Chimera marker file (.cmm) of the C-alpha trace (Angstrom):
<marker_set name="trace">
<marker id="1" x="17.430" y="65.102" z="156.306" r="1" g="1" b="0" radius="0.5"/>
<marker id="2" x="15.901" y="62.788" z="153.699" r="1" g="1" b="0" radius="0.5"/>
<marker id="3" x="12.477" y="63.079" z="155.338" r="1" g="1" b="0" radius="0.5"/>
<marker id="4" x="12.626" y="66.873" z="155.274" r="1" g="1" b="0" radius="0.5"/>
<marker id="5" x="13.651" y="66.880" z="151.601" r="1" g="1" b="0" radius="0.5"/>
<marker id="6" x="10.788" y="64.493" z="150.767" r="1" g="1" b="0" radius="0.5"/>
<marker id="7" x="8.296" y="66.659" z="152.699" r="1" g="1" b="0" radius="0.5"/>
<marker id="8" x="9.391" y="69.835" z="150.912" r="1" g="1" b="0" radius="0.5"/>
<marker id="9" x="9.293" y="68.131" z="147.509" r="1" g="1" b="0" radius="0.5"/>
<marker id="10" x="5.766" y="66.847" z="148.126" r="1" g="1" b="0" radius="0.5"/>
<marker id="11" x="4.645" y="70.227" z="149.456" r="1" g="1" b="0" radius="0.5"/>
<marker id="12" x="5.867" y="72.086" z="146.362" r="1" g="1" b="0" radius="0.5"/>
<marker id="13" x="4.458" y="69.374" z="144.096" r="1" g="1" b="0" radius="0.5"/>
<marker id="14" x="0.970" y="69.420" z="145.571" r="1" g="1" b="0" radius="0.5"/>
<marker id="15" x="0.833" y="73.194" z="146.000" r="1" g="1" b="0" radius="0.5"/>
<marker id="16" x="1.413" y="73.717" z="142.281" r="1" g="1" b="0" radius="0.5"/>
<marker id="17" x="-1.560" y="71.523" z="141.299" r="1" g="1" b="0" radius="0.5"/>
<marker id="18" x="-4.645" y="73.626" z="140.624" r="1" g="1" b="0" radius="0.5"/>
<marker id="19" x="-7.942" y="73.153" z="138.874" r="1" g="1" b="0" radius="0.5"/>
<marker id="20" x="-9.418" y="75.469" z="136.270" r="1" g="1" b="0" radius="0.5"/>
<marker id="21" x="-11.560" y="77.268" z="138.829" r="1" g="1" b="0" radius="0.5"/>
<marker id="22" x="-9.801" y="79.586" z="141.241" r="1" g="1" b="0" radius="0.5"/>
<marker id="23" x="-10.421" y="78.825" z="144.895" r="1" g="1" b="0" radius="0.5"/>
<marker id="24" x="-11.987" y="81.526" z="147.019" r="1" g="1" b="0" radius="0.5"/>
<marker id="25" x="-11.379" y="81.249" z="150.717" r="1" g="1" b="0" radius="0.5"/>
<marker id="26" x="-9.292" y="82.300" z="153.661" r="1" g="1" b="0" radius="0.5"/>
<marker id="27" x="-6.499" y="79.703" z="153.687" r="1" g="1" b="0" radius="0.5"/>
<marker id="28" x="-5.298" y="79.466" z="150.083" r="1" g="1" b="0" radius="0.5"/>
<marker id="29" x="-1.508" y="79.325" z="150.008" r="1" g="1" b="0" radius="0.5"/>
<marker id="30" x="-0.052" y="81.824" z="147.528" r="1" g="1" b="0" radius="0.5"/>
<marker id="31" x="3.684" y="81.509" z="148.265" r="1" g="1" b="0" radius="0.5"/>
<marker id="32" x="5.832" y="78.951" z="150.088" r="1" g="1" b="0" radius="0.5"/>
<marker id="33" x="9.318" y="79.494" z="151.511" r="1" g="1" b="0" radius="0.5"/>
<marker id="34" x="11.967" y="77.310" z="153.134" r="1" g="1" b="0" radius="0.5"/>
<marker id="35" x="14.941" y="78.360" z="155.291" r="1" g="1" b="0" radius="0.5"/>
<marker id="36" x="17.832" y="76.302" z="156.650" r="1" g="1" b="0" radius="0.5"/>
<marker id="37" x="20.260" y="77.855" z="159.148" r="1" g="1" b="0" radius="0.5"/>
<marker id="38" x="23.397" y="76.329" z="160.668" r="1" g="1" b="0" radius="0.5"/>
<marker id="39" x="25.124" y="78.135" z="163.559" r="1" g="1" b="0" radius="0.5"/>
<marker id="40" x="28.109" y="77.236" z="165.727" r="1" g="1" b="0" radius="0.5"/>
<marker id="41" x="30.518" y="78.886" z="168.172" r="1" g="1" b="0" radius="0.5"/>
<marker id="42" x="33.203" y="79.840" z="165.605" r="1" g="1" b="0" radius="0.5"/>
<marker id="43" x="32.875" y="83.559" z="166.272" r="1" g="1" b="0" radius="0.5"/>
<marker id="44" x="35.530" y="86.088" z="167.285" r="1" g="1" b="0" radius="0.5"/>
<marker id="45" x="33.177" y="87.743" z="169.791" r="1" g="1" b="0" radius="0.5"/>
<marker id="46" x="32.358" y="84.577" z="171.763" r="1" g="1" b="0" radius="0.5"/>
<marker id="47" x="35.769" y="82.880" z="171.685" r="1" g="1" b="0" radius="0.5"/>
<marker id="48" x="35.469" y="80.868" z="174.902" r="1" g="1" b="0" radius="0.5"/>
<marker id="49" x="36.992" y="77.399" z="175.291" r="1" g="1" b="0" radius="0.5"/>
<marker id="50" x="34.609" y="76.455" z="178.128" r="1" g="1" b="0" radius="0.5"/>
<marker id="51" x="31.452" y="77.140" z="176.132" r="1" g="1" b="0" radius="0.5"/>
<marker id="52" x="30.385" y="75.446" z="172.915" r="1" g="1" b="0" radius="0.5"/>
<marker id="53" x="27.140" y="75.358" z="170.969" r="1" g="1" b="0" radius="0.5"/>
<marker id="54" x="25.806" y="74.230" z="167.651" r="1" g="1" b="0" radius="0.5"/>
<marker id="55" x="22.344" y="74.753" z="166.196" r="1" g="1" b="0" radius="0.5"/>
<marker id="56" x="20.450" y="73.705" z="163.074" r="1" g="1" b="0" radius="0.5"/>
<marker id="57" x="17.202" y="75.436" z="162.253" r="1" g="1" b="0" radius="0.5"/>
<marker id="58" x="14.594" y="74.587" z="159.616" r="1" g="1" b="0" radius="0.5"/>
<marker id="59" x="11.733" y="76.943" z="158.813" r="1" g="1" b="0" radius="0.5"/>
<marker id="60" x="8.804" y="76.521" z="156.473" r="1" g="1" b="0" radius="0.5"/>
<marker id="61" x="6.730" y="79.588" z="155.558" r="1" g="1" b="0" radius="0.5"/>
<marker id="62" x="3.292" y="79.703" z="153.953" r="1" g="1" b="0" radius="0.5"/>
<marker id="63" x="1.921" y="83.051" z="152.763" r="1" g="1" b="0" radius="0.5"/>
<marker id="64" x="-1.839" y="83.557" z="152.439" r="1" g="1" b="0" radius="0.5"/>
<marker id="65" x="-3.568" y="86.613" z="151.007" r="1" g="1" b="0" radius="0.5"/>
<marker id="66" x="-6.299" y="87.846" z="153.329" r="1" g="1" b="0" radius="0.5"/>
<marker id="67" x="-7.484" y="90.709" z="151.154" r="1" g="1" b="0" radius="0.5"/>
<marker id="68" x="-7.056" y="94.382" z="150.430" r="1" g="1" b="0" radius="0.5"/>
<marker id="69" x="-8.400" y="97.585" z="151.906" r="1" g="1" b="0" radius="0.5"/>
<marker id="70" x="-7.864" y="100.779" z="149.939" r="1" g="1" b="0" radius="0.5"/>
<marker id="71" x="-4.160" y="100.581" z="149.005" r="1" g="1" b="0" radius="0.5"/>
<marker id="72" x="-3.175" y="98.114" z="151.762" r="1" g="1" b="0" radius="0.5"/>
<marker id="73" x="-2.692" y="94.392" z="151.175" r="1" g="1" b="0" radius="0.5"/>
<marker id="74" x="-3.048" y="91.994" z="154.104" r="1" g="1" b="0" radius="0.5"/>
<marker id="75" x="-1.228" y="88.646" z="154.287" r="1" g="1" b="0" radius="0.5"/>
<marker id="76" x="-1.216" y="85.871" z="156.853" r="1" g="1" b="0" radius="0.5"/>
<marker id="77" x="2.170" y="84.206" z="157.307" r="1" g="1" b="0" radius="0.5"/>
<marker id="78" x="2.235" y="80.729" z="158.861" r="1" g="1" b="0" radius="0.5"/>
<marker id="79" x="5.679" y="79.655" z="160.032" r="1" g="1" b="0" radius="0.5"/>
<marker id="80" x="6.663" y="76.200" z="161.216" r="1" g="1" b="0" radius="0.5"/>
<marker id="81" x="10.070" y="75.887" z="162.860" r="1" g="1" b="0" radius="0.5"/>
<marker id="82" x="12.253" y="72.991" z="163.974" r="1" g="1" b="0" radius="0.5"/>
<marker id="83" x="15.435" y="73.502" z="166.011" r="1" g="1" b="0" radius="0.5"/>
<marker id="84" x="17.978" y="70.841" z="166.761" r="1" g="1" b="0" radius="0.5"/>
<link id1="1" id2="2" r="1" g="1" b="0" radius="0.2"/>
<link id1="2" id2="3" r="1" g="1" b="0" radius="0.2"/>
<link id1="3" id2="4" r="1" g="1" b="0" radius="0.2"/>
<link id1="4" id2="5" r="1" g="1" b="0" radius="0.2"/>
<link id1="5" id2="6" r="1" g="1" b="0" radius="0.2"/>
<link id1="6" id2="7" r="1" g="1" b="0" radius="0.2"/>
<link id1="7" id2="8" r="1" g="1" b="0" radius="0.2"/>
<link id1="8" id2="9" r="1" g="1" b="0" radius="0.2"/>
<link id1="9" id2="10" r="1" g="1" b="0" radius="0.2"/>
<link id1="10" id2="11" r="1" g="1" b="0" radius="0.2"/>
<link id1="11" id2="12" r="1" g="1" b="0" radius="0.2"/>
<link id1="12" id2="13" r="1" g="1" b="0" radius="0.2"/>
<link id1="13" id2="14" r="1" g="1" b="0" radius="0.2"/>
<link id1="14" id2="15" r="1" g="1" b="0" radius="0.2"/>
<link id1="15" id2="16" r="1" g="1" b="0" radius="0.2"/>
<link id1="16" id2="17" r="1" g="1" b="0" radius="0.2"/>
<link id1="17" id2="18" r="1" g="1" b="0" radius="0.2"/>
<link id1="18" id2="19" r="1" g="1" b="0" radius="0.2"/>
<link id1="19" id2="20" r="1" g="1" b="0" radius="0.2"/>
<link id1="20" id2="21" r="1" g="1" b="0" radius="0.2"/>
<link id1="21" id2="22" r="1" g="1" b="0" radius="0.2"/>
<link id1="22" id2="23" r="1" g="1" b="0" radius="0.2"/>
<link id1="23" id2="24" r="1" g="1" b="0" radius="0.2"/>
<link id1="24" id2="25" r="1" g="1" b="0" radius="0.2"/>
<link id1="25" id2="26" r="1" g="1" b="0" radius="0.2"/>
<link id1="26" id2="27" r="1" g="1" b="0" radius="0.2"/>
<link id1="27" id2="28" r="1" g="1" b="0" radius="0.2"/>
<link id1="28" id2="29" r="1" g="1" b="0" radius="0.2"/>
<link id1="29" id2="30" r="1" g="1" b="0" radius="0.2"/>
<link id1="30" id2="31" r="1" g="1" b="0" radius="0.2"/>
<link id1="31" id2="32" r="1" g="1" b="0" radius="0.2"/>
<link id1="32" id2="33" r="1" g="1" b="0" radius="0.2"/>
<link id1="33" id2="34" r="1" g="1" b="0" radius="0.2"/>
<link id1="34" id2="35" r="1" g="1" b="0" radius="0.2"/>
<link id1="35" id2="36" r="1" g="1" b="0" radius="0.2"/>
<link id1="36" id2="37" r="1" g="1" b="0" radius="0.2"/>
<link id1="37" id2="38" r="1" g="1" b="0" radius="0.2"/>
<link id1="38" id2="39" r="1" g="1" b="0" radius="0.2"/>
<link id1="39" id2="40" r="1" g="1" b="0" radius="0.2"/>
<link id1="40" id2="41" r="1" g="1" b="0" radius="0.2"/>
<link id1="41" id2="42" r="1" g="1" b="0" radius="0.2"/>
<link id1="42" id2="43" r="1" g="1" b="0" radius="0.2"/>
<link id1="43" id2="44" r="1" g="1" b="0" radius="0.2"/>
<link id1="44" id2="45" r="1" g="1" b="0" radius="0.2"/>
<link id1="45" id2="46" r="1" g="1" b="0" radius="0.2"/>
<link id1="46" id2="47" r="1" g="1" b="0" radius="0.2"/>
<link id1="47" id2="48" r="1" g="1" b="0" radius="0.2"/>
<link id1="48" id2="49" r="1" g="1" b="0" radius="0.2"/>
<link id1="49" id2="50" r="1" g="1" b="0" radius="0.2"/>
<link id1="50" id2="51" r="1" g="1" b="0" radius="0.2"/>
<link id1="51" id2="52" r="1" g="1" b="0" radius="0.2"/>
<link id1="52" id2="53" r="1" g="1" b="0" radius="0.2"/>
<link id1="53" id2="54" r="1" g="1" b="0" radius="0.2"/>
<link id1="54" id2="55" r="1" g="1" b="0" radius="0.2"/>
<link id1="55" id2="56" r="1" g="1" b="0" radius="0.2"/>
<link id1="56" id2="57" r="1" g="1" b="0" radius="0.2"/>
<link id1="57" id2="58" r="1" g="1" b="0" radius="0.2"/>
<link id1="58" id2="59" r="1" g="1" b="0" radius="0.2"/>
<link id1="59" id2="60" r="1" g="1" b="0" radius="0.2"/>
<link id1="60" id2="61" r="1" g="1" b="0" radius="0.2"/>
<link id1="61" id2="62" r="1" g="1" b="0" radius="0.2"/>
<link id1="62" id2="63" r="1" g="1" b="0" radius="0.2"/>
<link id1="63" id2="64" r="1" g="1" b="0" radius="0.2"/>
<link id1="64" id2="65" r="1" g="1" b="0" radius="0.2"/>
<link id1="65" id2="66" r="1" g="1" b="0" radius="0.2"/>
<link id1="66" id2="67" r="1" g="1" b="0" radius="0.2"/>
<link id1="67" id2="68" r="1" g="1" b="0" radius="0.2"/>
<link id1="68" id2="69" r="1" g="1" b="0" radius="0.2"/>
<link id1="69" id2="70" r="1" g="1" b="0" radius="0.2"/>
<link id1="70" id2="71" r="1" g="1" b="0" radius="0.2"/>
<link id1="71" id2="72" r="1" g="1" b="0" radius="0.2"/>
<link id1="72" id2="73" r="1" g="1" b="0" radius="0.2"/>
<link id1="73" id2="74" r="1" g="1" b="0" radius="0.2"/>
<link id1="74" id2="75" r="1" g="1" b="0" radius="0.2"/>
<link id1="75" id2="76" r="1" g="1" b="0" radius="0.2"/>
<link id1="76" id2="77" r="1" g="1" b="0" radius="0.2"/>
<link id1="77" id2="78" r="1" g="1" b="0" radius="0.2"/>
<link id1="78" id2="79" r="1" g="1" b="0" radius="0.2"/>
<link id1="79" id2="80" r="1" g="1" b="0" radius="0.2"/>
<link id1="80" id2="81" r="1" g="1" b="0" radius="0.2"/>
<link id1="81" id2="82" r="1" g="1" b="0" radius="0.2"/>
<link id1="82" id2="83" r="1" g="1" b="0" radius="0.2"/>
<link id1="83" id2="84" r="1" g="1" b="0" radius="0.2"/>
</marker_set>
């Protein structure tokens, strides 16, 4: 958990550093998102004593602007996911 927190902190820190000139290119990150999800079998629908599960999920999103065409805006979303 400490490694993930350190990675996210460094990612946000380095992504906010910019020079005076704007970068033109395909893979310039415009927005970054992080999602943590914790699921278990405490559900009234799946109340079975013989079956048990637990899941942790971490997702990291990076949004890149690809361009515009008429009134449409195109984005590329890169998503990294780790399940445990």
